[in-house]
DORO-749518 format. One record per residue (C-alpha): x negated, y negated, z negated; residue number from 1; residue in one letter. Coordinates in Angstrom, 2 decimals, padded with zeros to 5 digits. Layout:
DORO-749518
{site {X Y Z} NUM "a"},
...
***
This chain:
DORO-749518
{site {034.10 -001.27 068.61} 1 "r"},
{site {033.38 -004.14 066.28} 2 "g"},
{site {034.55 -007.68 066.89} 3 "h"},
{site {032.90 -010.99 067.83} 4 "s"},
{site {033.58 -014.30 066.17} 5 "a"},
{site {034.94 -017.08 068.36} 6 "g"},
{site {038.10 -018.01 070.13} 7 "a"},
{site {037.84 -015.20 072.64} 8 "r"},
{site {037.54 -012.55 069.93} 9 "g"},
{site {035.58 -010.01 072.00} 10 "h"},
{site {031.97 -009.06 072.71} 11 "a"},
{site {030.21 -011.06 075.39} 12 "e"},
{site {026.75 -009.84 076.46} 13 "p"},
{site {024.00 -012.45 076.67} 14 "s"},
{site {020.52 -012.62 078.05} 15 "r"},
{site {019.09 -012.02 074.58} 16 "f"},
{site {020.20 -008.39 074.54} 17 "g"},
{site {023.35 -008.79 072.46} 18 "d"},
{site {024.86 -005.67 073.96} 19 "e"},
{site {021.95 -003.55 072.82} 20 "r"},
{site {022.17 -005.05 069.33} 21 "l"},
{site {025.89 -004.27 069.18} 22 "r"},
{site {025.32 -000.71 070.33} 23 "d"},
{site {022.78 -000.36 067.55} 24 "t"},
{site {025.19 -001.86 065.02} 25 "a"},
{site {027.95 000.56 066.02} 26 "e"},
{site {025.60 003.53 065.72} 27 "a"},
{site {024.72 002.76 062.10} 28 "l"},
{site {026.67 004.44 059.28} 29 "p"},
{site {026.69 001.30 057.13} 30 "q"},
{site {028.08 -002.17 057.66} 31 "i"},
{site {026.12 -004.09 060.29} 32 "a"},
{site {026.45 -007.62 061.64} 33 "w"},
{site {024.87 -010.12 064.00} 34 "i"},
{site {024.52 -013.85 063.39} 35 "a"},
{site {023.32 -016.74 065.50} 36 "g"},
{site {020.16 -018.73 064.78} 37 "p"},
{site {022.16 -021.04 062.53} 38 "d"},
{site {023.33 -018.08 060.40} 39 "g"},
{site {026.96 -018.14 061.54} 40 "r"},
{site {028.34 -014.62 061.93} 41 "a"},
{site {029.01 -013.59 065.54} 42 "e"},
{site {029.68 -009.88 065.27} 43 "y"},
{site {030.60 -007.17 062.72} 44 "f"},
{site {030.63 -003.47 063.50} 45 "n"},
{site {033.56 -001.16 063.08} 46 "r"},
{site {032.39 000.01 059.62} 47 "r"},
{site {032.94 -003.49 058.21} 48 "w"},
{site {036.60 -003.57 059.20} 49 "f"},
{site {037.16 -000.03 057.96} 50 "e"},
{site {035.70 -000.96 054.60} 51 "f"},
{site {037.21 -004.42 054.13} 52 "s"},
{site {040.55 -003.97 055.86} 53 "g"},
{site {039.98 -007.39 057.42} 54 "a"},
{site {041.79 -008.21 060.70} 55 "p"},
{site {039.78 -008.71 063.90} 56 "p"},
{site {037.57 -011.78 063.66} 57 "m"},
{site {039.02 -015.10 064.71} 58 "g"},
{site {037.42 -018.50 065.12} 59 "p"},
{site {036.36 -018.70 061.42} 60 "d"},
{site {032.88 -017.15 061.36} 61 "a"},
{site {032.65 -017.58 057.58} 62 "g"},
{site {035.68 -015.48 056.73} 63 "f"},
{site {033.44 -012.80 055.18} 64 "w"},
{site {032.81 -015.02 052.15} 65 "r"},
{site {036.29 -014.28 050.89} 66 "g"},
{site {035.25 -010.63 050.47} 67 "h"},
{site {032.27 -011.42 048.23} 68 "v"},
{site {032.78 -011.27 044.46} 69 "h"},
{site {033.15 -014.81 043.10} 70 "p"},
{site {030.29 -014.28 040.64} 71 "d"},
{site {027.90 -013.36 043.46} 72 "d"},
{site {028.73 -015.86 046.19} 73 "i"},
{site {026.57 -018.77 044.99} 74 "a"},
{site {023.35 -016.75 044.70} 75 "a"},
{site {024.09 -014.95 047.97} 76 "l"},
{site {024.61 -018.16 049.95} 77 "v"},
{site {021.56 -019.79 048.34} 78 "s"},
{site {019.23 -016.92 049.27} 79 "s"},
{site {020.69 -016.79 052.79} 80 "w"},
{site {020.04 -020.50 053.31} 81 "r"},
{site {016.44 -020.06 052.15} 82 "e"},
{site {015.93 -017.26 054.69} 83 "a"},
{site {017.44 -019.39 057.46} 84 "l"},
{site {015.16 -022.29 056.59} 85 "a"},
{site {012.00 -020.18 056.52} 86 "s"},
{site {012.89 -017.71 059.29} 87 "g"},
{site {011.85 -014.81 057.05} 88 "t"},
{site {013.66 -011.51 056.38} 89 "p"},
{site {016.48 -011.73 053.88} 90 "w"},
{site {017.58 -009.34 051.12} 91 "q"},
{site {020.17 -009.68 048.37} 92 "a"},
{site {022.60 -007.64 046.30} 93 "e"},
{site {026.26 -008.49 045.95} 94 "c"},
{site {029.67 -006.97 045.40} 95 "r"},
{site {031.98 -006.72 048.40} 96 "l"},
{site {035.74 -006.24 048.12} 97 "r"},
{site {037.05 -003.02 049.60} 98 "r"},
{site {040.43 -002.81 051.30} 99 "s"},
{site {042.02 -001.60 048.04} 100 "d"},
{site {040.71 -004.64 046.15} 101 "g"},
{site {037.85 -002.83 044.38} 102 "v"},
{site {034.46 -004.54 044.51} 103 "h"},
{site {031.48 -002.30 045.29} 104 "l"},
{site {027.82 -003.18 045.10} 105 "w"},
{site {025.96 -003.51 048.41} 106 "h"},
{site {022.39 -004.22 049.38} 107 "l"},
{site {022.30 -006.80 052.17} 108 "g"},
{site {019.34 -007.15 054.50} 109 "r"},
{site {018.79 -009.25 057.61} 110 "a"},
{site {015.90 -009.55 060.03} 111 "t"},
{site {015.31 -012.51 062.38} 112 "p"},
{site {015.04 -011.75 066.11} 113 "i"},
{site {012.77 -014.16 067.93} 114 "m"},
{site {012.16 -015.07 071.55} 115 "d"},
{site {008.81 -015.34 073.27} 116 "a"},
{site {008.19 -018.79 071.78} 117 "t"},
{site {008.73 -017.60 068.21} 118 "g"},
{site {012.15 -019.21 067.81} 119 "q"},
{site {014.89 -017.33 065.95} 120 "v"},
{site {017.68 -016.49 068.42} 121 "v"},
{site {019.64 -013.94 066.40} 122 "r"},
{site {019.86 -012.35 062.98} 123 "w"},
{site {020.56 -008.63 062.66} 124 "f"},
{site {021.85 -007.59 059.27} 125 "g"},
{site {023.18 -004.60 057.35} 126 "t"},
{site {025.05 -004.04 054.09} 127 "a"},
{site {024.42 -000.66 052.47} 128 "t"},
{site {026.62 000.52 049.62} 129 "e"},
{site {024.60 001.05 046.43} 130 "i"},
{site {027.48 001.02 043.95} 131 "d"},
{site {026.76 004.36 042.29} 132 "s"},
{site {023.05 003.56 041.98} 133 "q"},
{site {023.80 000.09 040.64} 134 "k"},
{site {026.30 001.34 038.09} 135 "r"},
{site {023.84 004.01 036.96} 136 "t"},
{site {021.12 001.37 036.68} 137 "q"},
{site {023.40 -000.91 034.65} 138 "n"},
{site {024.45 001.96 032.40} 139 "e"},
{site {020.82 002.91 031.81} 140 "l"},
{site {019.98 -000.70 031.01} 141 "a"},
{site {022.92 -000.90 028.59} 142 "r"},
{site {021.92 002.38 026.95} 143 "t"},
{site {018.31 001.23 026.69} 144 "a"},
{site {019.42 -002.03 025.08} 145 "a"},
{site {021.59 -000.16 022.58} 146 "e"},
{site {018.75 002.25 021.83} 147 "r"},
{site {016.34 -000.63 021.32} 148 "e"},
{site {018.81 -002.24 018.92} 149 "h"},
{site {019.20 001.00 016.97} 150 "l"},
{site {015.44 001.47 016.83} 151 "l"},
{site {015.04 -002.04 015.46} 152 "r"},
{site {017.67 -001.24 012.83} 153 "q"},
{site {015.82 001.98 012.02} 154 "k"},
{site {012.53 000.09 011.66} 155 "d"},
{site {014.18 -002.39 009.31} 156 "l"},
{site {015.61 000.47 007.26} 157 "l"},
{site {012.24 002.24 007.11} 158 "l"},
{site {010.56 -000.96 005.99} 159 "r"},
{site {013.12 -001.34 003.23} 160 "e"},
{site {012.58 002.30 002.20} 161 "v"},
{site {008.79 001.84 002.09} 162 "h"},
{site {009.25 -001.35 000.07} 163 "h"},
{site {011.53 000.31 -002.46} 164 "r"},
{site {009.38 003.44 -002.75} 165 "v"},
{site {006.30 001.29 -003.34} 166 "r"},
{site {008.06 -000.71 -006.05} 167 "n"},
{site {009.35 002.44 -007.76} 168 "n"},
{site {005.90 004.04 -007.70} 169 "l"},
{site {004.35 000.91 -009.15} 170 "q"},
{site {006.95 001.00 -011.92} 171 "l"},
{site {006.08 004.64 -012.67} 172 "i"},
{site {002.38 003.74 -012.69} 173 "s"},
{site {003.03 000.94 -015.18} 174 "s"},
{site {005.01 003.29 -017.43} 175 "l"},
{site {002.18 005.81 -017.37} 176 "l"},
{site {-000.27 003.06 -018.25} 177 "s"},
{site {001.85 002.00 -021.23} 178 "l"},
{site {002.22 005.60 -022.36} 179 "q"},
{site {-001.51 006.18 -022.01} 180 "n"},
{site {-002.21 003.47 -024.58} 181 "r"},
{site {-000.56 005.62 -027.26} 182 "t"},
{site {-002.61 008.74 -026.46} 183 "i"},
{site {-005.64 009.37 -028.66} 184 "t"},
{site {-006.80 012.64 -027.07} 185 "d"},
{site {-009.48 011.65 -024.50} 186 "p"},
{site {-008.75 014.65 -022.26} 187 "v"},
{site {-005.03 013.88 -022.10} 188 "a"},
{site {-005.81 010.20 -021.58} 189 "s"},
{site {-008.07 011.05 -018.65} 190 "q"},
{site {-005.35 013.20 -017.08} 191 "e"},
{site {-002.88 010.33 -017.42} 192 "f"},
{site {-005.39 008.00 -015.77} 193 "t"},
{site {-005.94 010.40 -012.86} 194 "e"},
{site {-002.19 010.91 -012.39} 195 "a"},
{site {-001.69 007.16 -012.36} 196 "r"},
{site {-004.43 006.80 -009.73} 197 "g"},
{site {-002.71 009.31 -007.44} 198 "r"},
{site {000.62 007.54 -007.81} 199 "i"},
{site {-001.01 004.21 -006.98} 200 "e"},
{site {-002.61 005.77 -003.89} 201 "t"},
{site {000.79 006.85 -002.55} 202 "v"},
{site {002.14 003.40 -003.42} 203 "a"},
{site {-000.66 001.83 -001.37} 204 "q"},
{site {000.28 004.08 001.57} 205 "v"},
{site {003.84 002.76 001.46} 206 "h"},
{site {002.53 -000.78 001.07} 207 "e"},
{site {000.48 -000.37 004.25} 208 "q"},
{site {003.46 001.15 006.07} 209 "l"},
{site {005.64 -001.74 004.93} 210 "y"},
{site {003.14 -004.24 006.37} 211 "l"},
{site {002.60 -002.51 009.73} 212 "t"},
{site {004.50 -003.25 012.94} 213 "d"},
{site {005.31 000.46 013.40} 214 "t"},
{site {006.72 002.01 010.19} 215 "p"},
{site {006.10 005.53 011.56} 216 "d"},
{site {002.35 004.85 011.94} 217 "l"},
{site {-000.23 003.65 009.44} 218 "m"},
{site {-003.50 001.80 010.02} 219 "d"},
{site {-005.54 004.21 007.94} 220 "f"},
{site {-008.74 002.19 008.15} 221 "v"},
{site {-007.07 -000.84 006.58} 222 "a"},
{site {-005.78 001.40 003.80} 223 "f"},
{site {-009.19 003.05 003.35} 224 "l"},
{site {-010.98 -000.28 003.10} 225 "q"},
{site {-008.59 -001.36 000.33} 226 "g"},
{site {-009.00 001.97 -001.46} 227 "l"},
{site {-012.79 001.69 -001.36} 228 "c"},
{site {-012.63 -001.80 -002.81} 229 "a"},
{site {-010.28 -000.67 -005.61} 230 "n"},
{site {-012.43 002.35 -006.59} 231 "l"},
{site {-015.78 000.54 -006.53} 232 "s"},
{site {-017.46 000.12 -009.90} 233 "r"},
{site {-020.32 -002.12 -011.10} 234 "p"},
{site {-023.48 -000.57 -009.72} 235 "g"},
{site {-021.54 001.97 -007.61} 236 "i"},
{site {-020.18 000.24 -004.53} 237 "p"},
{site {-017.89 002.28 -002.29} 238 "v"},
{site {-018.61 001.44 001.33} 239 "i"},
{site {-016.18 002.20 004.17} 240 "c"},
{site {-018.22 002.78 007.31} 241 "q"},
{site {-015.57 002.19 009.95} 242 "r"},
{site {-014.31 -001.11 011.29} 243 "a"},
{site {-011.98 -000.39 014.22} 244 "h"},
{site {-008.40 000.70 013.45} 245 "p"},
{site {-007.09 004.25 013.38} 246 "l"},
{site {-003.33 004.71 013.42} 247 "d"},
{site {-002.11 007.96 011.89} 248 "l"},
{site {001.41 009.38 011.58} 249 "p"},
{site {002.78 009.12 008.06} 250 "i"},
{site {002.83 012.92 007.57} 251 "d"},
{site {-000.96 012.93 008.14} 252 "e"},
{site {-001.79 009.61 006.51} 253 "a"},
{site {-000.25 010.45 003.12} 254 "t"},
{site {-002.15 013.70 002.42} 255 "p"},
{site {-005.37 012.24 003.84} 256 "l"},
{site {-004.97 009.20 001.58} 257 "a"},
{site {-004.64 011.43 -001.49} 258 "l"},
{site {-007.67 013.44 -000.38} 259 "i"},
{site {-009.71 010.27 000.06} 260 "a"},
{site {-008.65 009.03 -003.38} 261 "n"},
{site {-009.72 012.29 -005.07} 262 "e"},
{site {-013.07 012.54 -003.28} 263 "l"},
{site {-014.02 008.91 -003.81} 264 "i"},
{site {-012.90 008.91 -007.45} 265 "a"},
{site {-014.89 012.09 -008.12} 266 "n"},
{site {-018.00 010.64 -006.49} 267 "a"},
{site {-017.74 007.43 -008.49} 268 "v"},
{site {-017.14 009.31 -011.74} 269 "e"},
{site {-019.60 012.20 -011.48} 270 "f"},
{site {-022.32 011.33 -008.94} 271 "a"},
{site {-024.22 008.93 -011.18} 272 "y"},
{site {-023.72 009.98 -014.82} 273 "p"},
{site {-024.92 007.62 -017.49} 274 "g"},
{site {-023.92 006.06 -020.72} 275 "e"},
{site {-021.69 003.03 -020.48} 276 "g"},
{site {-021.50 001.01 -017.27} 277 "v"},
{site {-023.77 002.19 -014.49} 278 "v"},
{site {-025.87 -000.79 -013.48} 279 "i"},
{site {-027.61 000.66 -010.43} 280 "s"},
{site {-026.38 004.13 -009.63} 281 "g"},
{site {-026.07 004.02 -005.88} 282 "g"},
{site {-023.52 003.71 -003.12} 283 "p"},
{site {-020.69 006.04 -002.23} 284 "v"},
{site {-020.27 006.09 001.53} 285 "r"},
{site {-016.93 006.85 003.19} 286 "v"},
{site {-017.17 007.73 006.89} 287 "i"},
{site {-014.08 008.11 009.08} 288 "l"},
{site {-014.56 009.41 012.61} 289 "e"},
{site {-012.28 010.37 015.48} 290 "g"},
{site {-009.13 009.15 017.17} 291 "t"},
{site {-005.48 010.12 017.03} 292 "s"},
{site {-004.37 012.30 018.65} 293 "p"},
{site {-007.54 014.35 018.44} 294 "g"},
{site {-010.14 015.59 015.95} 295 "p"},
{site {-010.46 013.54 012.75} 296 "i"},
{site {-013.24 013.81 010.18} 297 "q"},
{site {-013.38 012.11 006.78} 298 "l"},
{site {-016.70 012.34 004.89} 299 "r"},
{site {-017.55 011.11 001.42} 300 "v"},
{site {-021.28 010.98 000.64} 301 "e"},
{site {-023.37 010.00 -002.37} 302 "d"},
{site {-027.01 010.23 -003.49} 303 "d"},
{site {-026.20 011.45 -006.98} 304 "g"},
{site {-026.80 014.57 -009.06} 305 "v"},
{site {-025.08 017.07 -006.76} 306 "g"},
{site {-021.94 019.20 -006.81} 307 "l"},
{site {-020.24 019.94 -010.13} 308 "p"},
{site {-020.52 023.52 -011.37} 309 "a"},
{site {-016.78 024.11 -011.27} 310 "d"},
{site {-016.77 023.33 -007.54} 311 "f"},
{site {-019.34 026.06 -006.90} 312 "e"},
{site {-018.02 028.65 -009.34} 313 "q"},
{site {-014.31 028.31 -008.66} 314 "g"},
{site {-013.35 026.84 -012.06} 315 "r"},
{site {-011.89 023.84 -010.29} 316 "e"},
{site {-010.40 020.72 -011.77} 317 "r"},
{site {-006.91 019.71 -010.72} 318 "l"},
{site {-008.28 017.10 -008.29} 319 "g"},
{site {-010.31 019.67 -006.36} 320 "i"},
{site {-007.37 022.08 -006.20} 321 "r"},
{site {-005.22 019.22 -004.91} 322 "l"},
{site {-007.80 018.45 -002.19} 323 "v"},
{site {-007.79 022.09 -001.05} 324 "r"},
{site {-004.00 022.22 -000.98} 325 "q"},
{site {-003.69 018.97 000.98} 326 "l"},
{site {-006.36 020.15 003.43} 327 "t"},
{site {-004.27 023.27 004.12} 328 "r"},
{site {-001.25 021.01 004.63} 329 "q"},
{site {-003.21 019.25 007.39} 330 "l"},
{site {-004.31 022.62 008.82} 331 "h"},
{site {-007.83 021.33 008.28} 332 "g"},
{site {-011.16 022.49 006.97} 333 "r"},
{site {-012.93 021.45 003.79} 334 "l"},
{site {-016.74 021.58 003.60} 335 "d"},
{site {-018.95 020.54 000.70} 336 "a"},
{site {-022.67 020.74 000.05} 337 "g"},
{site {-025.77 018.87 -001.02} 338 "p"},
{site {-026.62 015.85 001.07} 339 "r"},
{site {-030.31 016.69 000.71} 340 "d"},
{site {-030.47 020.52 000.58} 341 "p"},
{site {-034.21 020.56 -000.10} 342 "a"},
{site {-033.91 018.41 -003.18} 343 "a"},
{site {-030.48 019.68 -004.13} 344 "g"},
{site {-029.30 016.15 -004.70} 345 "s"},
{site {-026.45 014.14 -003.30} 346 "g"},
{site {-023.13 015.45 -002.10} 347 "v"},
{site {-021.37 015.43 001.23} 348 "t"},
{site {-017.73 016.48 001.30} 349 "v"},
{site {-015.93 016.48 004.65} 350 "s"},
{site {-012.39 017.09 005.81} 351 "i"},
{site {-011.77 017.99 009.45} 352 "r"},
{site {-008.37 018.33 011.10} 353 "f"},
{site {-006.70 017.77 014.43} 354 "d"},
{site {-004.38 014.78 014.46} 355 "s"},
{site {-001.23 015.57 016.40} 356 "e"},
{site {000.45 013.22 018.89} 357 "p"},
{site {003.24 011.15 017.43} 358 "v"},
{site {006.54 012.85 018.40} 359 "p"},
{site {008.94 010.96 020.67} 360 "p"},
{site {010.82 008.34 018.74} 361 "i"},
{site {014.45 009.21 018.16} 362 "g"},
{site {017.11 006.94 016.78} 363 "v"},
{site {017.87 009.34 013.95} 364 "w"},
{site {016.40 012.78 013.19} 365 "p"},
{site {018.49 015.74 014.22} 366 "e"},
{site {020.06 018.11 011.75} 367 "g"},
***
């Protein structure tokens, strides 16, 4: 049997059913106790003494406090006093000292027992060992904190990489521009200009990734709006017809950015031929549809003279070959045709592909 607090040191049944409460306490596998309406302990079951190694209870009903971990006693007592004052059920976690001196986590609960008038006459409480669960929980929390720290470090490193790559690409672009000034062959000069444009597109991708909150994802709409503004010419505005963001993984954003650059640049250059600056050619519309993950479609439309002959006949320029290759990289589909088939004018070029879910974030890639 358990033991009662008080000078007599033994159980004394009362009219409030103490004997039944003590029988219940002894039948439980965990620590159980009974306290008076003032919260002073009156009874602990046998499991308490087996666990704590404490001697049978004497006149000090508060002896149990010496078995609570010093770091937990203040919060435990405070929450217990609040329950006593409100007469509401109590619950708290604390570490209790085992007979060998080791502190183990327990979940304490107590329920008020009331008489017919609603007055608290007893408290019936339990203490259930949760040490293994608590230690697992703490270990998971520690691991999560360490992982979060490593992920932050990884993000900082990725930002630095994007920043350095962008700067290096801009340096290469500047060198190409300087070299291009010495070239007199117009065909070679045009190839240098196109190469520089592709390098600047990749640099803009890394600029966008450097500015984003998630270095593994890119707001492609923000990039596309900047690209359209950069490629617009007097009389040939390039209009991006999408306002809400679309985040794409970097391995999809980079090839799609290069595709967009080629298609828009081609439309601006070839859709509205004319001598000198085109004053009023017409717009180039860039339409981006879909969500990630899921189907994505990029369309570039104009109202110009139609598809170039090399696109139809297979004698493709480097830019068109690059678009086809990048479309295969995305496992996508490339379609091109007249925007107005009856008149044979205008061009619509579309890229369709399925954006894949972003893979789970790891601290560092394997392998």
